[in-house]
C-alpha positions in Angstrom: 52.4 -162.0 178.2 52.2 -162.2 174.4 55.1 -160.3 172.8 52.6 -158.2 170.9 50.8 -157.1 174.0 52.1 -153.9 175.5 52.4 -153.3 179.3 51.6 -149.7 180.1 53.2 -148.5 183.4 51.3 -145.4 184.7 53.2 -143.4 187.4 52.3 -139.7 187.6 54.6 -139.1 190.7 57.7 -140.0 188.7 58.9 -136.5 187.8 62.6 -137.0 187.4 65.4 -139.6 187.5 65.8 -139.8 191.3 64.1 -141.3 194.3 62.5 -144.6 195.4 59.8 -144.5 192.7 62.5 -144.8 190.0 64.4 -147.5 191.9 61.1 -149.5 192.4 60.6 -149.6 188.7 64.2 -150.2 187.9 64.3 -153.3 190.1 61.4 -154.8 188.3 61.9 -153.9 184.6 65.6 -154.4 184.5 65.0 -157.9 185.8 63.0 -159.0 182.7 64.7 -161.9 181.0 63.0 -161.5 177.6 61.8 -158.4 175.8 58.2 -157.3 175.4 56.7 -153.9 174.7 56.6 -151.6 177.8 55.5 -148.0 177.8 56.1 -145.7 180.8 53.6 -142.9 181.3 55.3 -140.6 183.8 55.8 -136.9 184.8 56.5 -134.5 182.0 60.1 -133.9 183.2 61.1 -137.6 183.5 63.2 -139.1 180.7 64.3 -142.5 182.2 67.4 -143.0 180.1 68.0 -146.5 181.5 64.6 -147.7 180.3 65.0 -146.2 176.9 68.3 -147.9 176.5 66.7 -151.2 177.4 64.1 -150.8 174.7 61.2 -149.4 176.6 59.1 -146.4 175.4 58.9 -143.4 177.8 56.0 -140.9 177.5 56.5 -137.7 179.6 52.9 -137.0 180.2 51.7 -135.9 183.6 51.5 -132.3 184.9 51.3 -132.3 188.7 48.4 -129.9 188.9 46.2 -131.8 186.4 47.3 -135.4 186.9 44.0 -136.8 188.2 42.2 -135.5 185.1 45.0 -136.7 182.9 44.9 -140.1 184.6 41.2 -140.5 184.0 41.6 -139.7 180.3 44.6 -142.0 180.0 42.9 -144.9 181.7 39.9 -144.5 179.4 42.2 -144.6 176.4 44.3 -147.5 177.6 41.4 -149.6 178.8 39.9 -149.5 175.3 43.2 -150.9 173.8 44.7 -154.3 173.8 47.5 -153.8 176.3 47.7 -154.3 180.1 48.1 -151.6 182.8 50.3 -151.5 185.8 50.0 -148.9 188.5 53.0 -149.1 190.8 51.8 -146.7 193.5 48.1 -147.2 193.4 45.5 -145.7 195.8 41.8 -145.6 196.2 41.6 -142.6 193.8 43.0 -144.8 191.0 40.2 -147.4 191.7 37.6 -144.7 191.3 39.1 -143.3 188.1 39.5 -146.7 186.6 35.9 -147.5 187.3 34.7 -144.3 185.8 37.0 -144.7 182.8 35.9 -148.3 182.1 32.1 -147.8 182.4 31.8 -151.6 182.8 33.6 -154.4 184.6 37.3 -154.6 183.8 38.3 -158.1 182.7 40.8 -160.3 184.7 44.4 -159.5 184.0 43.8 -156.2 182.3 44.9 -154.0 185.2 47.5 -154.7 188.0 47.6 -152.3 190.9 50.4 -152.2 193.6 49.2 -150.7 197.0 52.3 -149.9 199.1 50.0 -149.6 202.2 46.4 -148.9 203.2 44.9 -147.1 206.1 42.4 -149.5 207.7 39.9 -147.1 209.2 36.2 -148.3 209.0 35.3 -145.6 206.5 38.2 -146.4 204.2 37.5 -150.1 204.4 33.8 -149.6 203.5 34.9 -147.5 200.5 37.4 -150.1 199.4 34.7 -152.8 199.6 32.3 -150.7 197.4 35.0 -150.3 194.8 35.8 -154.0 194.9 32.1 -154.8 194.2 32.2 -152.5 191.1 35.6 -153.9 189.8 36.2 -157.3 191.4 38.5 -158.7 188.7 41.4 -156.3 189.1 44.7 -157.8 190.1 45.6 -156.0 193.4 49.0 -156.5 195.1 50.5 -155.4 198.4 54.0 -155.7 199.9 52.9 -157.5 203.1 50.3 -160.1 203.9 48.4 -157.4 206.0 47.8 -155.3 202.9 46.9 -158.3 200.8 44.4 -159.5 203.4 42.7 -156.1 203.5 42.4 -156.2 199.7 41.2 -159.8 199.7 38.7 -159.2 202.5 37.3 -156.2 200.6 36.2 -158.6 197.8 38.9 -158.5 195.1 39.1 -161.9 193.5 42.8 -161.6 192.7 44.6 -160.1 195.8 48.2 -161.2 196.5 51.2 -160.5 198.5 54.1 -159.4 196.2 57.4 -158.4 197.9 58.5 -154.8 197.6 61.3 -155.0 195.0 64.8 -154.4 196.2 66.9 -151.9 194.3 69.7 -153.7 192.4 72.6 -152.0 194.2 76.2 -153.3 193.7 77.3 -155.7 196.4 78.9 -153.6 199.2 82.5 -153.8 200.4 83.5 -153.8 204.0 84.3 -150.3 205.3 84.7 -148.9 208.9 82.1 -146.6 210.5 82.1 -143.0 209.3 78.7 -141.4 210.1 75.1 -141.6 211.2 72.7 -141.3 208.3 69.1 -140.2 208.0 68.1 -140.9 204.4 65.1 -140.2 202.2 62.3 -137.7 202.5 62.1 -135.5 205.6 58.6 -136.2 207.1 57.0 -136.3 210.5 55.9 -139.9 210.2 59.5 -140.8 209.4 60.8 -139.1 212.6 62.5 -136.0 211.3 61.7 -134.2 214.6 63.5 -136.8 216.6 66.5 -136.6 214.3 66.6 -132.8 214.8 66.4 -133.3 218.6 69.2 -135.8 218.3 71.5 -133.4 216.4 70.7 -130.6 219.0 71.7 -133.0 221.8 75.0 -133.8 220.1 75.8 -130.1 219.6 74.9 -129.3 223.3 77.0 -132.2 224.6 80.1 -131.3 222.6 79.9 -134.6 220.6 82.2 -135.2 217.6 79.8 -137.7 215.9 79.5 -137.1 212.2 75.9 -137.0 210.9 74.4 -136.7 207.4 70.7 -135.7 207.2 68.9 -135.9 203.8 66.1 -133.4 203.9 64.5 -133.9 200.5 60.7 -133.1 200.3 58.0 -135.7 199.7 57.0 -136.9 196.2 54.8 -133.7 195.8 58.0 -131.6 196.4 56.7 -129.9 199.5 57.0 -130.0 203.3 54.2 -129.7 205.9 54.5 -126.7 208.3 55.9 -128.8 211.2 58.6 -130.3 209.1 59.5 -126.9 207.6 59.9 -125.6 211.2 62.0 -128.6 212.1 64.3 -128.2 209.2 64.7 -124.5 210.0 65.7 -125.5 213.5 68.2 -128.0 212.2 69.9 -125.2 210.2 70.1 -123.0 213.3 71.7 -125.6 215.5 75.1 -125.1 213.9 76.5 -128.5 214.7 79.9 -128.6 213.0 79.9 -132.3 212.2 76.5 -132.1 210.4 76.1 -132.4 206.7 72.6 -131.5 205.3 71.7 -132.9 201.8 68.5 -131.0 200.9 68.2 -132.3 197.4 66.8 -135.6 196.0 70.0 -137.4 195.0 71.1 -139.3 191.9 71.3 -143.0 192.3 75.1 -143.0 192.6 75.1 -140.2 195.2 72.3 -141.8 197.2 74.0 -145.1 197.3 77.3 -143.5 198.5 75.5 -142.2 201.6 75.3 -145.7 203.1 79.0 -146.6 203.0 80.2 -146.7 206.6 76.8 -145.5 207.9 74.5 -146.3 210.7 71.1 -145.7 209.3 68.7 -143.9 211.6 65.0 -144.6 211.1 62.9 -143.3 214.1 59.7 -143.9 212.3 56.3 -143.7 214.0 55.2 -147.1 215.2 51.5 -146.6 214.4 52.3 -145.6 210.8 54.8 -148.4 210.1 53.7 -151.4 212.1 53.4 -153.4 208.9 54.5 -150.9 206.3 57.5 -151.7 204.1 60.5 -149.2 204.0 62.6 -149.0 200.9 65.2 -147.2 203.0 65.7 -150.3 205.2 66.0 -152.5 202.2 68.5 -150.2 200.7 70.5 -150.0 204.0 70.8 -153.7 204.4 71.6 -154.4 200.7 74.4 -151.8 201.0 75.8 -153.2 204.3 74.6 -150.4 206.6 73.3 -151.4 210.0 69.9 -149.8 211.0 68.5 -148.3 214.2 64.8 -148.2 214.0 61.5 -148.6 215.8 60.6 -151.7 217.7 57.3 -153.3 216.7 57.5 -152.3 213.1 58.2 -154.1 209.8 61.6 -152.4 209.8 62.3 -153.5 213.4 61.4 -157.1 212.7 63.6 -157.2 209.7 66.6 -155.7 211.6 66.1 -158.2 214.4 65.7 -161.1 211.9 69.3 -160.6 210.7 70.8 -159.0 213.8 71.7 -156.1 211.6 71.2 -153.2 214.0 68.8 -152.3 216.9 65.0 -152.0 217.2 64.3 -149.5 220.0 61.3 -148.1 221.8 62.7 -144.8 223.0 63.7 -142.1 220.6 64.9 -139.5 223.1 68.2 -138.0 222.1 70.2 -139.8 224.8 68.6 -143.1 223.9 69.5 -142.7 220.2 73.0 -141.7 221.1 73.4 -144.8 223.3 72.0 -147.0 220.4 74.4 -145.5 217.9 77.4 -146.0 220.3 76.4 -149.7 220.8 76.4 -150.3 217.0 79.5 -148.2 216.4 81.6 -150.2 218.9 80.9 -153.4 217.0 80.4 -151.9 213.6 82.1 -154.6 211.7 79.8 -157.2 213.2 76.6 -155.3 212.6 77.7 -154.4 209.1 78.6 -158.0 208.3 75.1 -159.1 209.4 73.5 -156.3 207.3 75.4 -157.6 204.2 74.2 -161.2 204.9 70.6 -159.9 205.3 70.9 -157.9 202.1 72.2 -160.9 200.2 69.1 -162.9 201.3 66.8 -160.0 200.5 68.1 -159.7 197.0 66.4 -163.1 196.3 63.4 -162.7 198.6 62.6 -159.2 197.3 63.7 -159.6 193.7 61.9 -157.6 191.1 61.5 -160.9 189.3 58.4 -161.7 191.5 56.5 -158.8 190.0 57.8 -159.5 186.5 56.4 -163.0 186.8 52.9 -161.6 187.5 53.2 -159.3 184.5 54.1 -162.1 182.1 51.5 -164.7 183.3 48.4 -165.3 181.2 45.3 -163.7 182.7 43.4 -166.2 184.9 46.3 -168.7 184.9 47.4 -168.2 188.5 45.9 -170.9 190.8 43.9 -169.9 193.8 45.2 -171.2 197.1 43.0 -172.5 200.0 43.4 -169.1 201.7 42.1 -167.2 198.6 45.6 -165.9 197.6 46.6 -166.4 194.0 50.0 -167.0 192.4 53.0 -165.8 194.3 53.7 -167.6 197.6 53.7 -165.2 200.5 57.1 -164.1 201.8 57.1 -163.1 205.4 57.3 -159.3 205.7 60.3 -159.4 208.0 
């Protein structure tokens, strides 16, 4: 990228200085080895002091209620300028708004979109193909080869696999087991109901196992009705060894949760069969073994390093047995998590995305399989 060419990062969901959205961006932009102009267009309450200190410009811009209209107006303004755009949590709506804002084909290298995952229903695939015909030269990225293939098969000329960037946590130190941890947003697809059942089982059986449950809402700061009911039930259980963390934590407080933890991720198999989890990457990079769902991206990653267990049964008794298995050999599982985390710091470095941002448009060679640029890293 020419030093005079600005990269505009557009992220309406980044409303404050917490959460995985911030860590995603930090892992990429704090990895840059040379300065170039970067502007972050984010939620109106976000200030991003780390980025300001590193020389970036931060524009608190988006209001949650009006963000689609604001995005359209911003895209129209930025597409008319000389800089490039990066959308780190892109969706089909962004493709529609970009097309409307451009009014003509967007040239190669002008816009880079990162799709964390895509639903592959026939209707959605047809819609994606229609959008690709309208704007075939967008650079579209996904964290797994499955996502990249969907984008490539839809007709985008520059569709690539780009590893989900690992948050640059400090290297962990060895500590003994202290607690079971459910981290991140409380959601049905992330198994919050199974976690509440597990805590109820511990209480009924007279267990003394410490548990920390983070119950922060999703990026829209809300719960669905089933999750709200589950969290109310969690409060009523009255398990004395339970600590509930309802807020979205600072980076330091969030990182501290993983010390001595067994990370519990009873995620739905159908939703996470090939969907990347930042929680799993965080856990391994911080030396915390993981118990998660067999047949998922997380399960394959855990099995790859022997850094926990991938299980099929999330009944309370099964989860308790899995936790006890890991706890009895916690030093072994934690050591494997650390080893896996060290490898992932390279494999999922934010530098991979930074290399895409700084290449000249059209300079990335096309492989025989139709994938450009970055070599595919296995998803776990």
